[in-house]
C-alpha positions as CSV (number, residue, x, y, z in Angstrom):
1,M,-28.0,-0.3,-0.7
2,K,-28.1,2.6,1.1
3,R,-26.7,5.5,-0.8
4,P,-23.6,6.8,1.5
5,F,-22.8,2.8,1.3
6,V,-22.7,3.9,-2.2
7,L,-20.7,6.6,-2.1
8,G,-18.1,4.7,0.0
9,L,-17.7,2.3,-2.0
10,A,-17.2,4.2,-5.3
11,A,-14.6,6.8,-3.7
12,A,-12.9,3.4,-2.6
13,L,-13.0,1.6,-5.8
14,F,-11.9,4.7,-7.3
15,A,-8.7,4.8,-4.7
16,V,-7.7,1.3,-5.8
17,I,-7.7,2.1,-9.4
18,L,-5.9,4.7,-8.7
19,W,-2.9,2.9,-6.9
20,G,-2.8,0.2,-9.4
21,V,-2.3,2.3,-12.1
22,Q,0.2,4.3,-9.8
23,L,2.3,1.6,-10.4
24,P,3.3,1.6,-14.4
25,I,3.5,4.8,-14.9
26,A,6.0,5.0,-12.1
27,K,7.9,2.3,-13.6
28,D,8.0,4.0,-16.8
29,A,9.4,7.4,-15.2
30,F,12.1,5.1,-13.1
31,A,13.9,5.2,-16.6
32,I,14.6,9.2,-16.2
33,V,14.2,10.4,-12.9
34,D,15.3,8.0,-10.1
35,P,12.9,6.6,-7.3
36,F,15.0,8.2,-4.7
37,F,14.1,11.6,-6.1
38,L,11.3,11.2,-7.1
39,T,9.5,9.4,-4.1
40,A,10.5,12.5,-1.7
41,S,9.6,14.7,-4.0
42,R,6.1,13.5,-4.3
43,Y,5.7,13.0,-0.3
44,F,7.2,16.4,0.1
45,I,4.0,18.3,-1.6
46,A,1.3,15.6,-0.9
47,T,2.6,16.7,3.3
48,I,2.3,20.3,2.8
49,C,-1.3,20.0,1.0
50,L,-2.0,17.7,3.5
51,M,-1.0,18.9,6.8
52,L,-3.3,22.4,5.4
53,V,-6.2,19.9,5.1
54,L,-5.7,18.4,8.8
55,V,-5.5,22.1,9.5
56,M,-8.8,23.2,7.9
57,R,-10.9,20.1,9.1
58,E,-9.3,19.8,12.8
59,G,-7.5,23.1,13.8
60,R,-4.6,24.2,14.4
61,S,-3.2,22.6,17.6
62,A,-4.2,19.5,15.0
63,V,-0.9,19.8,13.7
64,L,0.5,19.1,17.3
65,Y,2.4,16.3,18.2
66,D,1.2,16.1,22.4
67,G,4.0,13.7,23.3
68,R,4.0,11.3,21.1
69,L,7.0,12.5,18.0
70,R,9.2,10.0,18.6
71,R,6.6,7.4,18.6
72,A,5.0,8.9,15.2
73,S,8.6,10.1,14.0
74,L,9.6,5.5,14.2
75,Y,6.0,4.8,12.1
76,G,6.4,7.9,9.5
77,T,10.2,6.6,8.8
78,V,9.5,3.4,7.8
79,G,6.1,3.0,6.5
80,M,6.7,6.9,5.0
81,C,9.8,6.7,3.4
82,A,11.4,3.6,3.8
83,S,8.6,1.4,2.4
84,P,7.9,3.9,-0.8
85,M,11.3,4.2,-1.1
86,L,12.3,0.3,-0.9
87,V,8.7,-0.3,-3.0
88,F,10.0,2.2,-5.7
89,L,13.5,0.8,-5.7
90,G,12.5,-2.9,-6.1
91,M,10.3,-1.4,-8.6
92,S,13.0,-0.3,-11.0
93,M,15.0,-3.0,-10.8
94,S,11.9,-5.2,-11.3
95,R,8.4,-5.1,-13.1
96,A,5.6,-3.4,-12.3
97,E,3.7,-6.2,-12.2
98,H,5.8,-8.3,-10.0
99,T,5.5,-5.2,-7.7
100,V,2.2,-5.0,-7.5
101,V,1.3,-9.3,-6.7
102,I,3.9,-9.2,-3.8
103,V,2.7,-5.6,-2.0
104,A,-0.3,-7.8,-2.5
105,L,0.5,-10.2,0.4
106,Q,0.4,-7.1,2.4
107,P,-2.3,-8.7,4.5
108,A,-0.1,-12.4,4.5
109,I,2.3,-10.1,6.0
110,T,0.4,-8.7,8.8
111,A,-1.2,-12.3,9.5
112,L,1.8,-13.7,9.9
113,A,3.5,-10.6,12.2
114,L,0.4,-11.2,14.8
115,W,1.3,-14.7,14.9
116,L,5.1,-14.4,15.1
117,F,5.6,-11.4,17.6
118,Q,1.4,-11.2,19.0
119,G,1.0,-14.7,19.1
120,K,-2.0,-14.5,17.6
121,R,-1.9,-18.1,15.4
122,Q,-3.8,-18.1,12.4
123,G,-7.0,-20.3,11.4
124,R,-6.5,-23.2,9.3
125,M,-8.8,-21.3,6.1
126,T,-6.2,-18.6,6.6
127,V,-3.2,-20.8,6.8
128,S,-4.3,-22.2,3.5
129,C,-5.0,-18.9,1.2
130,L,-2.0,-17.4,2.5
131,I,0.1,-20.4,1.1
132,V,-1.8,-20.2,-2.0
133,A,-1.6,-16.7,-2.0
134,F,2.4,-17.0,-2.0
135,L,2.1,-19.7,-4.7
136,G,0.3,-16.9,-7.1
137,V,3.2,-14.7,-6.8
138,V,5.7,-17.5,-6.9
139,L,4.3,-18.3,-10.2
140,V,4.1,-14.0,-11.8
141,V,7.8,-14.4,-11.1
142,T,8.7,-17.6,-11.9
143,K,6.4,-17.8,-15.2
144,G,5.7,-21.4,-13.9
145,S,9.3,-22.4,-14.5
146,P,12.4,-22.0,-12.7
147,T,14.4,-21.8,-16.3
148,V,12.6,-19.1,-17.1
149,A,12.9,-17.7,-13.7
150,A,13.4,-13.1,-13.3
151,S,16.7,-12.7,-13.4
152,P,19.3,-12.1,-10.6
153,R,18.5,-8.2,-10.8
154,E,14.5,-9.2,-11.2
155,L,15.2,-11.2,-7.6
156,I,16.4,-8.6,-5.9
157,G,13.7,-6.4,-6.7
158,D,11.2,-8.5,-5.5
159,F,12.9,-9.2,-3.0
160,I,12.8,-5.4,-2.0
161,V,10.2,-4.9,-2.8
162,F,8.7,-7.7,0.0
163,V,10.7,-5.7,2.2
164,G,8.9,-2.1,1.6
165,A,5.5,-3.8,2.0
166,A,6.5,-5.5,5.4
167,C,7.7,-1.7,6.3
168,W,4.3,-0.2,6.0
169,V,2.9,-3.9,7.5
170,Y,4.9,-2.9,10.8
171,Y,3.5,1.3,9.9
172,T,0.0,0.1,10.0
173,M,0.6,-2.3,12.7
174,G,2.2,0.7,14.6
175,T,-0.3,3.3,14.1
176,V,-3.7,0.9,14.6
177,R,-2.0,1.7,18.4
178,M,-2.1,5.3,18.5
179,T,-5.7,5.7,20.3
180,G,-7.2,9.3,20.5
181,W,-6.2,10.9,17.3
182,S,-8.3,10.8,14.1
183,T,-7.3,9.1,11.2
184,W,-6.5,12.3,9.3
185,R,-4.2,13.6,12.4
186,I,-2.5,9.8,12.2
187,T,-1.9,10.1,8.3
188,V,-0.4,13.9,8.5
189,L,1.7,13.5,11.5
190,T,3.5,10.3,10.3
191,M,4.0,11.4,7.2
192,M,5.7,15.0,8.4
193,P,8.7,13.1,9.7
194,G,8.4,10.7,6.8
195,A,8.7,13.1,4.4
196,L,12.2,14.3,6.0
197,A,13.5,11.4,5.8
198,C,13.1,11.1,1.8
199,L,14.7,14.5,2.0
200,I,17.5,13.4,3.8
201,V,17.9,10.6,2.5
202,N,17.9,12.0,-1.4
203,A,20.1,14.8,0.3
204,V,22.5,12.1,0.9
205,L,22.8,10.0,-1.7
206,L,22.9,13.6,-4.1
207,A,25.7,14.5,-1.3
208,L,27.4,11.3,-2.7
209,G,27.0,10.7,-6.3
210,I,24.9,8.4,-6.0
211,T,21.8,9.6,-7.3
212,H,22.0,12.8,-9.7
213,W,19.5,15.5,-9.2
214,P,17.5,15.7,-12.6
215,S,17.6,17.8,-15.0
216,F,15.2,20.4,-16.1
217,A,14.4,18.2,-19.6
218,A,13.7,15.1,-18.2
219,L,11.5,16.9,-15.1
220,Q,9.6,18.1,-18.4
221,S,9.0,14.4,-19.4
222,V,8.1,13.2,-16.5
223,I,5.9,15.9,-15.9
224,F,2.9,13.7,-15.8
225,E,4.0,10.7,-14.7
226,M,5.1,12.9,-11.6
227,L,1.3,15.0,-10.9
228,Y,-0.4,11.8,-10.7
229,L,2.5,10.0,-8.2
230,T,1.6,13.4,-6.1
231,F,-2.0,14.1,-6.9
232,G,-3.7,11.3,-8.0
233,G,-1.7,8.6,-6.1
234,V,-1.4,10.3,-3.0
235,L,-4.0,13.0,-2.7
236,T,-7.0,12.1,-4.3
237,A,-6.5,7.9,-3.5
238,M,-5.7,9.7,0.0
239,L,-9.0,11.8,0.3
240,A,-10.9,9.0,-1.9
241,W,-9.5,6.1,0.5
242,N,-10.5,7.6,3.9
243,F,-14.1,8.7,2.2
244,G,-15.0,5.8,1.3
245,A,-13.1,3.4,4.2
246,R,-15.4,5.4,6.7
247,R,-18.3,4.0,4.6
248,I,-18.1,0.8,3.9
249,G,-16.1,-0.3,6.8
250,A,-12.8,-1.8,7.2
251,L,-13.7,-5.3,5.7
252,N,-15.6,-4.1,3.1
253,A,-12.1,-1.9,1.9
254,A,-9.9,-4.7,3.0
255,L,-11.8,-6.8,0.1
256,L,-11.8,-4.0,-2.5
257,I,-8.3,-3.1,-2.4
258,N,-7.4,-6.8,-3.1
259,F,-8.4,-6.4,-6.6
260,M,-5.3,-4.0,-7.5
261,P,-3.1,-6.8,-9.0
262,V,-6.4,-6.6,-11.5
263,V,-6.0,-3.3,-12.6
264,T,-2.5,-3.5,-13.0
265,F,-2.4,-6.0,-15.2
266,T,-5.2,-4.4,-16.8
267,F,-3.1,-1.2,-17.4
268,R,0.0,-3.2,-18.6
269,V,-2.1,-4.9,-21.2
270,F,-3.1,-1.8,-22.8
271,Q,0.1,-0.2,-22.1
272,G,0.9,-3.2,-25.4
273,Q,2.1,-5.2,-22.4
274,R,1.6,-9.1,-23.5
275,F,1.5,-12.0,-20.2
276,L,1.8,-15.3,-20.4
277,P,-1.0,-18.1,-19.2
278,I,0.5,-19.0,-16.8
279,E,1.5,-14.9,-15.0
280,I,-2.2,-14.4,-15.7
281,V,-3.1,-17.4,-13.7
282,G,-0.9,-16.6,-10.5
283,A,-1.7,-12.7,-10.0
284,L,-5.7,-15.1,-10.3
285,L,-4.5,-17.0,-7.8
286,V,-3.0,-14.4,-5.8
287,V,-6.5,-12.1,-5.9
288,A,-8.6,-15.2,-5.0
289,A,-6.9,-16.3,-2.0
290,L,-7.2,-12.8,0.0
291,V,-10.8,-12.6,-1.4
292,V,-11.6,-15.9,0.1
293,N,-10.0,-15.2,3.5
294,N,-11.4,-11.7,3.6
295,L,-14.9,-13.1,3.1
296,Y,-14.2,-16.2,5.5
297,L,-13.4,-13.3,8.4
298,R,-15.9,-11.6,7.4
299,A,-18.4,-14.5,7.8
300,R,-16.0,-15.6,11.2
301,S,-16.8,-11.4,12.2
302,L,-20.5,-11.8,11.8
303,R,-20.7,-14.9,13.7
304,A,-19.0,-13.5,16.5
305,D,-21.2,-10.8,16.9
306,E,-24.5,-12.4,16.6
307,E,-23.6,-14.7,19.1
308,A,-21.9,-11.7,21.7
309,A,-25.7,-10.4,20.4
310,R,-27.4,-13.3,21.3
311,L,-25.3,-14.2,24.9
312,A,-26.2,-10.1,25.8
313,A,-30.3,-10.9,24.7
314,V,-29.7,-14.9,27.5
315,R,-28.3,-12.1,30.2
316,A,-31.1,-9.6,29.9
317,E,-33.2,-12.1,30.5
């Protein structure tokens, strides 16, 4: 195995571990600091740091929008403001383990969106895997029986998380069409308006008295969580993910990110959380279904490449 691939694999896996641990840490912090303040502060700090990195990598001109401000602002507001705020808000009403299996459905949400809005019909294998993944989510949320289902508050929280995950899918599908910019530039120039939107939302909620500015003592008590969520969950994870994904390819990267639920559940166990067997089965169903679909898409892509190469060779003769 080539060294660049091994390094990329390690970096991407490290990012997945950081993201998997991020949700339980954020959930614990919500008992003291509300999710709106937490999201606004972490994205504001991360944006400044990443903007400096972008300037060092690509020069000062890289922070100019070149006529794409409106589109970048739309995607940034949806992906970097609405998505994390909704996911964190929903998780504050539910549980981290619910959140991670719902967020893991993003490939399924993407496939459904492509089918509904772009007419890209999915194969039977993909549809079957998506159904299995959805059933896995249902098992985790209901613990296998409607009589012991999550409370109405948790169910509302889970739905809010789902909407937040869908917002990220919209962001991802939109930024794919922003050709001509590097991955770093797209990330930073959408994060800038997203972070600004986070600050505005937080300011409005504070002015209306819906949320309250945390006390200095409260901030001190969650300083570790805030540092981790900002410099671990955003900065370090994003740097590691970009480094790794460029070296192992999109399919390998997507395969790794499907293991986030395993990381979250394992971390919760170390924290003393005990899960019912049916919850573990549900989480494993989600992971297994997404992995199988990823491997299926990988095999289909390889066959298509081989067929294209064969046709090209025939034409050359």
